C-alpha positions in Angstrom: 11.2 -5.8 -16.2 8.7 -3.6 -17.9 5.2 -2.8 -16.9 3.4 -4.1 -13.8 2.5 -7.6 -12.8 -0.1 -8.5 -10.1 -0.5 -11.9 -8.6 -3.4 -12.7 -6.3 -2.4 -15.0 -3.5 -5.7 -15.2 -1.5 -9.2 -13.8 -1.6 -11.9 -13.3 1.1 -15.1 -11.8 -0.4 -14.0 -8.6 -2.1 -10.7 -8.4 -0.2 -7.6 -9.8 -1.9 -4.0 -10.3 -1.0 -1.2 -10.5 -3.5 2.1 -9.3 -4.9 2.8 -6.4 -7.2 6.0 -6.7 -9.3 7.4 -3.5 -10.8 10.8 -2.4 -11.9 10.9 0.5 -9.4 8.9 -0.4 -6.3 9.9 -3.2 -4.0 7.0 -5.1 -2.4 5.6 -5.6 0.1 5.5 -1.9 0.5 3.6 0.2 3.1 0.8 1.9 1.2 -1.3 4.1 3.5 -5.0 4.0 2.7 -7.5 5.9 4.7 -10.5 8.1 4.6 -10.2 11.9 4.8 -11.4 11.6 8.4 -8.6 9.2 9.5 -5.9 11.3 7.9 -7.2 14.5 9.4 -7.1 12.9 12.8 -3.3 12.3 12.6 -0.5 14.8 13.0 1.5 15.5 9.9 4.8 14.3 11.4 3.1 10.9 12.1 2.0 10.6 8.5 5.6 11.5 7.3 7.1 9.0 9.7 4.7 6.2 8.6 5.4 7.0 4.9 9.2 6.6 5.4 9.0 3.1 7.0 
């Protein structure tokens, strides 16, 4: 497989749920998204632990 493919499964307003297909990343994958404030409120070890799951 080359490149990236994205399929939208559902939409609710501006929110969407779907599947990303790539040659290197298996999905579903945990992708942490947060504001600077939410990340600052967490201990570094917790972020590392979440990233590894």
